[in-house]
N, C-alpha and C positions, 0 to 999 in steps of 0.2 A: 291779345287774347290767344290762349293756347289752343292746340289742335283739338284736345278733348272738349273744350268749351264750344268750338265750332260744331262738333258732332252732337253735342248735347242740345244745341239750338235746333238742329235737324230733328232730333228725337222729340223735342217739345212740340214741333209742328205736327208730327205724326200723332202724338197723344191728344193734341188740341182738337184735331179733326174728329176723333172719336168722342171726346168730351162734349164738344158743341152739338154733335149729332144726338148724343144721349140726353142732353139738357133740352134741346129743341129751341129753335128760333123762328121768328116770323118768316114767311116765304121771301119777302122782299130783302131781308137781311141775309138769308141763306143764298139767294141769287147773287147778292153783292160779294159774299165771301167766296163762292164757287168761281165766279168769273174773275175775281181778283187773283185766285190761284192760277187761272189761265194766263192773265197778264204778267204775273210774276215769273212764270216759266218762260214767257216770251221775252220780257224785258231783261230778265236775268241772263238768258242765253245771249242776248245782244250785248249786254254789258261784259260778259265773258269774252266775246269776240272783239268788241271795240275797245273796251276799257283795259283789258289785260293783254290782248294780242295786237291791238292797234290797227285792226282791219275794219274800216267803216263801211259795212255793207248795209244796203237798204232792201235786202231781199228777204228779211226775216218774216214779214207778214206773208210774203209769197210762199215761203217754206211752210208756215203754219197752215195756209190755205191748201197747199199740196197735201199736207198731212190730214186735214179735215176732209177734203174731197176724196183722197185716197181711202180713208176710212169708210166713207159712204159707198164708194165703188166696191170695196171688198165685201162689205155687209150686204149690199143689194145684189151683187152679181153672184156671190157664192152662198148666200144665206147663212153665213157664219155669225157668231156673236161678235159684238164690238170689242169685247175683251181681247180678241186676237189681234186687233189693230195696234194695241199698245206694245206688242212685240214686233210686228212687221213694219209699221209706219216709221219708227225712228231709224231703222236700217235703210229704208227707202229714201228718206229725206237726207240722211247722212251721206248717201251716195251722191245726191244732188249737190250737197254742200262740198263734197270732194271736188266736183267739177268746177264749182265757183272758186274753190281754192286754187285750182289750176289757172283760172282766169286772173286771180289776184297776183299770181307770179309774173304776169305779163304786162301789168299796168302799174302806174304810179300816181300818187296824189289823188286828185279829184276824179280820176278816171274810174276807179273802183266803185265809189258811190253811184256814179252815173250809170255804169253798166249794170250793177245790181238793181238799181231803181228801174232800169229798162226791163230787166227780167220780171220784176214784180208787175210792172205795167202791162207787159205783153201777156202775162199769165191771166191778169184780170180781164183783158180784152177777150182772150180765148174762152174763159169761163162764161162771159156774157154772150159771146157769139155762138158757142156750141150748145145751143139750148136743147137740142135733141139728146145730148149726152149729160149735160150738167144741170139742165133745167133753166139755164139763163137767169134772168132777173127774177123769175118766179121762185127760184130756189130748188135745191136738191134735198130730198128728204131721206131719212133713214130711221129705223127703229131706235128709240132711246135705249141706253144701256140697261136701265132698270125701269120696268113698266110701272105706270102709276105716277102720282104727283108727290110722293115722298122724296124729299131732298136729302134725307139723312145719309143714304149710301154715297151720294155725291160729295157731301161734306167730309165723310171719312176718306174718300178717294182723293179729294183735294189736299187734305193734310198729308196723306202718304206721298202724293206726287211732289208736293213742295219739299217734303223731307228728302225724297229721292234726289231732287234737284240740288239741294244743299250738300248732300253726300257726294254727288258727282263733282260738284264745284270744288269741294274740299279736296277730293282725291286728285283733281287736275292741278289746282293751285299749290297744294302741298308737295306735289311730286316734281320730277325733273322737267316734265313737259311744261308745267306752269312757269317755272323759272325761265325756260327757253322762250316761251311766248312773250314774257315781259321784257326779255332782252331784245327780241325783235321789235317790240313796240317802242322801246326807249331809243335804240340806235341800231337800225337794221344793218348798216354797213359794218359797224364795229362787230356786231354779232356774227356776221359772215366772216369777218377777218379772223375771229378766234375759233372758227371751225363749226359754228352752229349750222345745221342743215336747214336753211330757210325754207326750201321746198317742202320738206316733211312737216315742219312746224306749222306753216300756214295751212297746209292741207288738213292736218290733224285738227287745228283750231276750227276750221270751217266745218269739218265733219262732226265734231263733238257738239258744237252749238247748233248746227242744222238738225242733228238728231233730237236735241232738246226742243227746238222749235216745232218739229214734226210731232213730238209727244204732246206738246201744247195743243196743236191742231187736232190730234186724235181725241184728246180730252174734250175739247170744245164741241166737236162733231157729236160725240156720244152724249153730251149733255143737252145741247140745244135741239138737236134732231132735224134742223132745217138750215141749210147753208146757202149763202148768197155771195155774189162777187164783191159786195160791200166790205167783206173781210179784208180786201186789199186796198181799201181807200187810203189816200194820203193822210187823212186825219188819224187813221189807225196806226200807221207807221210813225207819224209824229208823236202820237201818244206813247208808243213804246220807247222812242228815243227820249222824250221828256221825262218819263219815269226813271230811266237810268241816270240822266243828267241831273235832275232835281235831287235825287237821293245821294248821288256821288259816283260819277263814272270812274271805274277802276277800283271800287270798294266792294268787298264781298256782299255787303248788305245794302248797297246803294239802290239796287232795284227794289228791294223790299220796302225801304223808306219811301221811295218814289211812288210805288204802287199804293201805299197807305195814304199818302198825301193826295194824289190825283183821284183815286177812287172815292175817297171821302169827300173831296170837292164835288165830284160828279153826283154823288148821292144827295148832298145838301142843295146843290144848285138846281136840281130837278124840281125842287119845291117851289121855285119862283120863276123858272124859265129855262127849259133845257137848251134853248137856242143860244144861250150865253155860255154854255159849258166850255166850248173850245176857246172862246175869247178869254175866259177867266184862267183856264189852264195855261194858255199862251202867256198871259200876263205874269202868272206865277213863275213860269219857266224863265221869262226874261229877267224878273227880279232876282231869281237865284243866280243866273248867269252873271248879272251885273254886280251883285253884292256878295255872293258866296260861290265864287267861280269853281271851287272844287266840290260843291254840293253841300247839302244840309249836314251830312254826317261829319265831314271835315270841319265845317264851321262850328258845330256843337263841340267837337273834340278839341279844337283850338281854344274855345272859350272855357271849357272845363280845365284844360291845362293851365291857362292863364290864371284862373281862379285858385287852383292848387298852388301855383308859384307865388301868388300874392299872399296866400295864407301862410306859406312857409316863410316868406320874407317878413311878414308881420310878426310871426312867432319868434323868428330869430332876432328881430329888433327888440321885442319885448323882453327876451331873455338876456 
């Protein structure tokens, strides 16, 4: 796929948000699409970090929560519009991501996932314990970005944010930093040997993806209007990882496919028992890992390539 096609896909999402808002959909489907955009930003940013830079961090839901609670704090403390958070919060979470990148330089193997998981867990404990600041388990409220019950502005915003994510992803992966991230992922010692600045690349990878996670959190806060520590639950982080893995870790559109699969499952499973949602998603993730280790996109791509080769062989044989 050419660079222009990748940017065309981003433009399609921007136009789709406007088109869906103009046509109008039922509130339940609007909610499904809007929250799917949140998960795409989150799973896509994690895929960019783990799939392309090889840094397996479990702090992403914590960064999204920091973005969401930071948005609420700005809006409630200063009485400003939630729109301002879309500018401030990504910078704030990118700074936190830079600190996590410094941690990544000092640890190896399983230590990074454990440390970042501890960060998310400690933040969840703080949010629940500091009830006088965060509202604890009762939740922290903030005014919605757009007053009323009309979801059309959020559908438009969803399309624009998803489009912005793909543009940023394209700029990163098509540029020098994307190549260096993948060299660090594939063989860090070799990359260091040929002069790649490992320090800078890891910090950049964490900052870019943390900024995107914070943007997701700001969007979530401005849409739902009530925040709770459950944002940082293990099931949420598991959901984000599953979305990237099911679609295809290290593929540009892996998170997109994963979000479509899992969010569709969630929607249909609710019809006969929401308590089975996590079980079914876990089963699907296991099946994909066992039979399509590189994800759905790679599996479909290989099958299409095999079909094309068989047709060519049959055509050559017939002639």
